[in-house]
Each structure stands twice: as structure tokens, then as C-alpha cells.
C-alpha positions in Angstrom: 20.6 7.4 0.8 20.3 9.7 -2.1 20.5 13.4 -1.3 20.8 17.0 -2.9 24.4 16.7 -2.7 24.8 13.3 -4.3 25.6 9.8 -3.1 28.4 7.7 -4.8 26.8 4.7 -6.2 30.1 3.1 -7.6 30.5 0.9 -4.5 27.1 -0.4 -4.9 27.8 -1.2 -8.8 31.0 -2.8 -7.9 29.6 -4.9 -5.2 26.8 -6.4 -7.5 28.6 -9.3 -8.9 30.0 -10.4 -5.6 26.6 -10.3 -3.9 25.1 -12.1 -6.9 27.8 -15.0 -6.6 27.2 -15.2 -2.8 23.6 -15.5 -3.3 23.9 -18.3 -5.8 26.3 -20.1 -3.7 24.2 -20.1 -0.6 21.1 -20.9 -2.5 22.8 -24.1 -4.0 23.7 -25.1 -0.3 20.3 -24.7 0.7 18.9 -26.8 -2.1 21.5 -29.6 -1.4 20.4 -29.7 2.3 16.6 -29.6 1.2 17.3 -32.9 -0.5 18.2 -34.8 2.7 15.4 -36.8 4.1 15.6 -35.7 7.7 12.8 -38.3 8.9 15.6 -41.1 8.5 18.2 -39.3 10.7 18.6 -39.6 14.5 17.3 -36.7 16.4 20.8 -35.5 17.2 21.5 -35.0 13.5 17.9 -34.3 12.1 17.2 -31.5 14.6 20.5 -29.4 13.8 19.8 -30.0 10.1 16.3 -28.6 10.3 17.5 -25.5 12.1 20.5 -25.1 9.5 17.8 -25.3 6.7 15.8 -22.6 8.4 18.7 -20.2 8.8 20.0 -20.8 5.4 16.4 -19.9 4.0 16.5 -16.7 5.7 20.1 -16.0 4.6 19.2 -16.9 1.1 16.2 -14.6 1.0 18.3 -11.5 2.3 20.9 -12.3 -0.2 18.7 -12.8 -3.0 17.1 -9.3 -2.2 20.4 -7.7 -1.9 21.5 -9.1 -5.2 18.4 -7.7 -6.9 18.7 -4.5 -5.3 22.4 -4.2 -6.3 21.4 -5.1 -9.9 18.6 -2.5 -10.6 19.2 0.3 -7.9 22.1 2.2 -9.5 20.2 2.6 -12.8 16.9 3.5 -11.1 18.9 6.1 -9.0 20.2 7.6 -12.1 23.7 6.4 -12.3 23.5 6.1 -16.2 21.5 9.5 -16.7 18.5 11.3 -15.0 15.5 9.1 -14.0 12.2 10.8 -13.2 9.4 9.4 -11.1 5.8 10.4 -10.3 5.6 10.7 -6.6 1.9 10.0 -5.2 1.1 10.7 -1.7 -1.9 8.7 -0.9 -4.5 10.2 1.4 -5.9 7.5 3.8 -8.6 9.8 4.8 -10.4 8.9 1.6 -9.7 5.2 1.1 -8.7 3.7 -2.1 -7.6 0.0 -2.3 -3.9 0.6 -2.3 -4.2 3.1 0.5 -5.9 6.4 -0.3 -6.9 8.9 -2.9 -3.7 10.5 -4.5 -3.5 13.7 -2.9 -0.2 15.6 -3.4 1.7 14.8 -6.7 5.2 15.8 -7.6 8.2 14.4 -9.6 11.3 12.9 -8.0 14.3 13.2 -10.1 17.5 10.9 -9.4 20.8 11.9 -11.1 23.9 10.2 -10.4 22.7 9.5 -6.6 21.2 13.4 -6.4 17.6 13.7 -5.3 15.4 16.5 -6.6 11.8 17.3 -6.0 9.9 19.2 -8.6 6.6 19.8 -10.6 4.5 19.8 -7.6 0.7 19.4 -8.2 -2.5 17.8 -7.0 -4.8 15.2 -8.5 -7.4 18.0 -9.3 -4.9 19.6 -11.6 -4.6 16.6 -13.8 -6.9 16.6 -16.9 -9.8 14.1 -17.0 -8.9 11.5 -19.6 -11.4 11.8 -22.6 -11.8 9.1 -23.9 -10.7 7.0 -20.8 -7.6 5.2 -21.0 -7.9 1.4 -21.7 -7.8 -0.8 -18.7 -8.1 -4.6 -19.0 -11.6 -5.8 -19.0 -11.6 -7.8 -15.6 -10.5 -4.8 -13.7 -12.9 -2.5 -15.6 -16.0 -4.9 -14.6 -14.9 -4.8 -11.0 -13.8 -1.0 -10.6 -15.5 0.6 -13.6 -14.0 2.7 -16.3 -13.2 5.4 -13.7 -9.8 3.8 -13.5 -8.9 5.0 -16.6 -10.6 8.5 -16.6 -9.6 10.2 -13.3 -6.1 10.1 -11.6 -8.1 10.3 -8.3 -9.5 6.8 -9.1 -6.5 4.9 -10.6 -6.1 2.9 -7.5 -9.6 1.7 -6.9 -7.7 -1.5 -8.0 -5.4 -2.9 -5.5 -3.1 -3.8 -8.3 -0.4 -1.2 -8.1 1.3 -1.9 -11.5 -2.1 -1.1 -13.1 -2.7 2.1 -11.0 1.0 3.3 -11.5 1.2 2.8 -15.2 -2.2 4.5 -15.7 -1.2 7.3 -13.4 2.0 7.8 -15.4 0.2 7.9 -18.7 -2.3 10.5 -17.3 0.7 12.7 -16.0 2.5 12.5 -19.4 -0.6 13.3 -21.5 -1.6 16.2 -19.1 1.9 17.7 -18.4 3.8 16.5 -21.4 6.6 15.2 -19.3 8.1 11.8 -19.6 8.5 9.5 -16.7 10.3 6.5 -15.7 7.9 5.1 -13.1 5.9 5.8 -10.0 6.8 6.0 -6.3 3.7 6.1 -3.8 3.9 6.8 0.0 1.2 7.7 2.5 1.3 10.4 5.3 2.0 7.6 7.8 5.4 6.9 6.0 6.1 10.6 6.1 5.8 10.1 9.9 8.2 7.3 9.9 10.7 9.6 7.7 10.2 12.4 10.2 11.0 9.9 13.2 14.4 9.7 11.5 15.2 13.2 10.3 13.7 14.9 13.3 11.0 17.8 13.0 10.9 19.9 10.1 9.8 23.5 10.2 7.4 25.0 7.7 9.4 27.8 6.5 8.0 28.9 3.2 6.0 32.1 3.1 2.9 30.1 1.8 2.9 27.5 4.6 3.5 30.2 7.2 0.4 32.0 6.0 -1.6 28.9 6.2 -0.2 27.8 9.6 -1.8 31.0 11.0 -5.2 29.3 10.8 -4.0 27.2 13.8 -2.0 24.5 12.2 1.4 23.6 13.4 4.4 25.4 12.2 6.6 22.3 12.9 5.8 18.8 12.0 7.1 15.6 13.4 6.5 11.8 13.4 3.5 12.3 16.0 1.6 15.2 14.5 2.0 14.9 10.7 -0.7 12.3 10.4 -3.5 14.0 12.2 -2.4 17.4 10.8 -2.7 16.2 7.1 -5.6 13.8 7.4 -8.0 15.7 9.8 -6.7 19.2 11.1 -6.0 20.7 7.8 -9.8 20.2 6.8 -10.9 22.0 10.0 -8.7 24.8 9.7 -8.5 25.4 5.9 -11.9 25.6 4.0 -10.6 26.1 0.5 -9.9 22.7 -1.1 -7.1 24.3 -3.4 -5.4 25.8 -0.3 -5.6 22.4 1.4 -3.9 20.8 -1.4 -1.2 23.7 -1.4 -0.7 22.9 2.2 -0.4 19.0 1.6 2.0 19.7 -1.3 4.1 22.2 0.8 4.5 19.6 3.6 5.6 17.1 1.2 8.2 19.4 -0.2 9.5 20.2 3.2 9.8 16.5 4.3 11.6 15.7 1.0 13.9 18.6 1.3 15.0 17.5 4.8 15.5 14.0 3.2 17.6 15.5 0.2 19.7 17.5 2.6 20.8 14.2 4.4 18.9 15.1 7.7 18.7 12.5 10.1 20.6 9.2 10.3 20.7 6.8 7.2 20.0 3.8 9.5 16.6 5.3 10.9 15.5 6.4 7.5 16.1 2.9 6.2 14.3 1.5 9.2 11.3 3.9 8.5 11.1 3.2 4.9 11.5 -0.5 5.4 8.6 -0.4 7.8 6.5 1.6 5.4 7.3 -1.0 2.8 6.3 -4.0 5.0 3.0 -2.3 5.7 2.2 -1.8 2.0 2.7 2.0 2.4 5.6 2.3 0.1 5.0 1.0 -3.5 7.3 1.3 -6.6 6.8 0.7 -10.2 9.2 0.9 -13.1 8.3 1.4 -16.6 11.6 -0.3 -17.7 10.5 -4.0 -18.2 13.7 -5.5 -16.8 13.5 -3.6 -13.5 9.9 -4.2 -13.1 10.5 -8.1 -13.5 12.8 -7.6 -10.5 10.5 -5.5 -8.4 7.5 -7.9 -9.0 9.3 -10.5 -6.8 8.8 -8.2 -3.7 5.7 -6.8 -1.8 7.0 -3.2 -2.7 5.5 -4.0 -6.4 2.0 -3.9 -4.9 0.9 -6.6 -7.3 -2.0 -8.9 -6.7 -0.5 -11.7 -8.8 3.0 -13.1 -9.4 6.1 -14.2 -7.2 5.6 -11.8 -4.5 2.4 -13.5 -3.4 2.0 -16.4 -0.9 0.0 -19.4 -2.6 -2.5 -18.9 0.0 -2.9 -15.2 0.2 -6.1 -13.3 0.7 -6.8 -9.8 0.3 -9.1 -7.1 1.9 -9.4 -3.6 0.4 -11.5 -0.6 1.0 -12.7 2.0 -1.5 -14.5 5.0 -0.2 -18.1 5.4 -1.4 -18.8 8.6 0.6 -16.9 10.9 -1.9 -15.3 12.5 1.2 -12.5 12.4 3.9 -14.5 10.3 6.4 -12.1 7.3 6.7 -9.9 9.1 9.1 -12.7 8.2 11.5 -13.1 4.5 10.7 -11.5 1.8 12.6 -11.2 -1.7 11.1 -10.1 -5.2 12.0 -9.5 -8.1 9.6 -9.2 -11.7 10.7 -8.9 -15.0 8.9 -11.0 -17.9 10.2 -10.0 -21.4 9.1 -13.0 -23.5 8.8 -13.4 -27.4 8.9 -12.5 -28.9 5.4 -15.4 -29.9 3.2 -15.0 -32.4 0.3 -11.3 -32.5 1.1 -10.9 -28.8 0.3 -9.9 -26.2 3.0 -12.3 -23.4 3.8 -11.6 -19.9 5.1 -13.8 -17.1 6.2 -12.5 -13.5 5.9 -14.1 -11.4 8.8 -14.0 -7.6 8.5 -15.2 -5.3 11.3 -15.6 -1.7 10.6 -16.5 1.1 13.3 -17.6 4.7 12.5 -16.0 6.5 15.4 -17.0 10.1 14.2 -18.8 12.1 16.9 -22.5 11.9 17.0 -23.1 15.4 15.8 -20.5 14.8 12.8 -23.0 16.0 10.2 -22.7 19.8 11.8 -19.3 19.5 13.8 -17.2 18.4 10.8 -16.7 20.3 7.6 -18.8 19.4 4.6 -15.4 18.7 2.8 -14.9 15.9 5.3 -18.4 14.6 5.4 -19.3 15.0 1.8 -22.5 17.0 2.9 -24.6 14.4 1.5 -23.5 15.4 -2.1 -23.3 11.8 -3.2 -26.4 10.4 -1.6 -24.7 9.4 1.7 -26.0 11.3 4.7 -23.4 13.7 6.4 -21.5 12.0 8.9 -22.2 8.6 7.7 -19.4 6.4 5.9 -20.0 4.3 2.9 -17.4 1.8 2.0 -16.9 -0.9 -0.9 -15.3 -3.6 0.7 -13.4 -6.0 -1.7 -12.0 -9.5 -0.7 -9.7 -11.4 -2.8 -9.1 -15.2 -2.3 -6.2 -17.4 -3.7 -6.1 -18.6 -7.2 -8.7 -21.6 -7.9 -10.8 -20.8 -4.7 -14.2 -19.4 -4.7 -16.2 -16.9 -2.8 -19.3 -18.9 -1.7 -21.2 -16.7 0.7 -21.2 -13.3 2.3 -22.7 -12.3 5.5 -23.3 -9.0 6.9 -24.2 -8.6 10.6 -24.7 -12.4 10.6 -27.3 -12.2 7.6 -26.5 -13.8 4.3 -26.5 -11.1 1.7 -26.1 -10.7 -2.1 -22.7 -9.5 -3.3 -20.8 -8.8 -6.6 -18.7 -11.9 -7.7 -15.8 -11.5 -10.1 -12.4 -12.8 -10.9 -9.2 -11.0 -11.2 -6.0 -12.6 -12.4 -7.6 -16.2 -11.5 -8.3 -14.9 -8.1 -11.8 -14.8 -6.9 -13.2 -11.3 -6.0 -16.3 -10.5 -3.6 -17.5 -7.1 -3.0 -20.2 -5.7 -0.8 -21.0 -2.2 0.3 -21.5 -1.1 4.0 -22.9 2.3 5.3 -22.3 3.3 8.9 -23.8 6.4 10.8 -21.6 7.7 13.6 -21.3 5.2 16.4 -22.3 2.2 14.2 -20.2 -0.9 13.5 -20.7 -3.9 11.3 -19.1 -7.2 10.7 -18.8 -8.7 7.1 -17.9 -12.3 6.6 -16.7 -13.6 3.2 -16.7 -17.4 3.0 -14.1 -18.9 0.6 -14.1 -22.5 -0.4 -12.4 -24.9 -2.7 -9.0 -23.8 -1.4 -6.3 -26.2 -2.6 -3.2 -24.7 -1.3 -1.7 -26.4 1.9 0.2 -23.4 3.2 -1.0 -21.2 6.1 -3.3 -18.3 4.8 -2.0 -14.9 5.1 -3.9 -11.6 4.3 -3.0 -8.2 2.7 -5.0 -5.2 3.8 -5.4 -1.6 2.6 -3.1 0.5 4.7 -5.2 2.9 6.8 -4.6 5.5 9.4 -4.4 2.7 11.9 -1.3 0.8 12.8 -1.3 -2.5 10.8 -0.8 -4.5 13.8 -4.1 -3.2 15.2 -5.8 -4.0 11.9 -4.8 -7.7 11.1 -5.7 -9.9 13.9 -4.4 -13.5 14.5 -5.8 -16.2 12.3 -8.4 -18.2 14.2 -8.8 -21.9 13.8 -12.1 -23.6 14.2 -12.0 -26.9 16.1 -13.0 -29.7 13.8 -14.7 -33.1 14.8 -12.3 -36.1 14.0 -13.3 -38.0 10.8 -15.4 -40.9 11.2 
């Protein structure tokens, strides 16, 4: 792992050709086995062949990923000169499609395997773009021109390459500092990192003063999320001081990382978990590197080789103008319907519940509830729910609470997009169902979801299949 002391990247560079050759050899073997018709073989031969194919596919995927990492990682980690990336820490308490509103910002610099964190800031410190930066017309129709105007809104779109490239340009115009890409994490990922590094003590004088309000002076994997996404708003009333605390915590966590604190295996496990949950995202402004990243989920792209042919997406954008999403619990489920006209049909079922206390309007700070400033009663949560289907499918109907409702229908990168807005008072819940038809893919459907405070396993439920009557 990169650290302040530096990591020798030569072994990784030297291994790259060998890993690439191994990946090619295994891939060629897998292709040869795939050409054998197992249906014509005896079970004693056909069954082992099928198992071998499955095992080779797994090995092929791992080797290809290793070869790609060995190809681009040394350069991205500064082996040929310093590389600087905008670090965005997405705040899940105020939902955005890729996670949450960009809270703390900083610059991560890698130079020969050395890691340095600098230029700490917050989204509020970045100038409003006037005129707004250009965004492609499809996304502007869905998410408005705010995408190119405010850094707080660059990730209203779930397409991280769009959000990241826009955020980089905003930073460069506002700060005059050239960057090489964008890295995004959330407080849940910081928790995974702290599980590996162990607790960090908030030692700086500024954080020590802020901690006197009743916040913990030591953060660990268990308390970092409630501290950053809830307690800080109750204990610190000044939004600028809240941002300072948020940024200070990020600095302490990455300082522990750069000092090599904790075991490398645990760190890799935590970052891998964050990546698998969509909480760690990476974009490079170098086209050749981004082409490699686009093959994998870490790219956060809503199109391209990283997507399953039958991938759905459910994304949440806050419409309250506040930090109420910490109190919202959601589940997402795909329901496979009976085919119609030879096409598959799938319903995307989204259930949301506002778990805030009944007296949230008075018991929670105005900064959390919004205080009604944007037309949403204090304590209520308003959310724009956006559902994406696979290419060539259509959003046919939307039901809210079992009643058919009007919805906004658009397309993005060939994928159908349906949007509805839901408002929930404390204690209220609702179920939204998006009905997708004309699905021509025959692979099992999967769904990507905005990372929230909840564990992903509690959000995405098992796909339900409706029993269909036999064809007459």
C-alpha cells in the first residue's frame, strides 16, 4: 500500500508482462473448452468439463484484473512522476445518485509510491460555475444544468465519469491546480479503513476544541459513521465548523493510512468491500487508464463493459435540501414478471421509510431537517427516485402505494430512465414499483443501488420470480 514513507513499485512493474502472459494463456484455454459441446459427452466427462469451465472463468477474471492493475497502477501511483487526484468524500446523509453530496474535499498526491494529503476544503468553498459547465444534453434533461454549476450537484447523475470530470474541472478553475483524476469514498468506507488501521485519535488542536462539544476524541470503525453523518450536526451548529470537523477527520484517517498503520491485508479487504458496494470510485483523466478502469465497477459508469447486459439501477437524489437521509431506510427488489409478447418483464420495487422521531421538526437541528427552507416540512424527507433499465427496454408504468402515477421518462446512454418524487413524514413509508418491459436480454437481472448508510446486504433483496401459467 502507498504510504508517506513510500512503497517500492518496481516489483509490480516487473511482474506486469508475466501476469499479462498468464492471463492470455488461461483465457485461451477457457475459450478452447467453451467450444466443446458438453451435451454430446457422457455425464462422467461432461460434468467435470462444466466444473473446469467455471473454475477457469473465475481464474481468467482474476488474472485479467491483475494484468490490468499491473498495467496502470504504477503510473497512477506516481512511478513516472507525481500524480494528483481530487478526493471527494460523499456524505450519505444527503443523498446523491452515486452516494451523497460531496462533503470534504482534498488532494491526494502519489509520487513514487508515496502518499500525501493536501489542499483540504469543502464543497462550499468551490466557486459556482458561471456560466455552467457543459454537460451532455441527455443528462441535463434528466438532472438539470445544476450538474455543471455546483460541485455539490455534480453527482446528481449516477454516471461517475461525468461527475468526476466535471468536479475536476470545477476544482481546477476555482483553485488553479491541475489534477490527474478523482477518487471518491464515503464515511462507511472510512469505517472499513479504520477497522484495519485501528482507532485514530483526533489530535489536532482544532479537532480537540470541536470535540469538547461532546463528540468523540477517538474514532473507530463503529462510531465514525454516526459521528460524521448525525452527531456532528447535533453537537456543532455552525456549518463551516461542521465542514472543518469532517475535513479534519478525513485528514486523520488518511494520515493513519499514509503512516502504514494497520495490516495491508485488512486495508485491501476493506477497500475491496467498499468498491464492491459502490462506495469507492475512481476516474482518470488519462484516456488509456480510464479505458482500463471502465471495465470494472470501480469506474461507476452507467454504460460500457463493466455492466451486465440485464443491469437495472436504482438511484436516490435528495429533494429536501438537508441531511435527513441518515434517517431513511430503503430496500430494493427485482420482481421477474411473466413474459409478454415474447419479451421478459421486470418490476423494480423500492420501499422507503422515514425512521426519524415523530418530533423531528423540533428535536433535530434545522441544518438536518432543512427547516422547511425548500418547501419540504421540517422532519419530512423528499427523494427523487430514479430507475434505470437495460438497453432496449422501456419503463412502461410506475405505481406509488399501489396506485398508477405519472412519471418522468427519459433515456440515458440507450437505457430507459424513470423518475418519481416521494415525500415521507416521520414514521411514514412508501413502495414505488417501476414496471419495465421489452427486455430482450436472457441473462439473470441484477441491480445497482446508490450506496447509503445501510449495509448493501440489507438494501438489495433477493430477486422474486412470479409463477407463470404454462403456455397453452
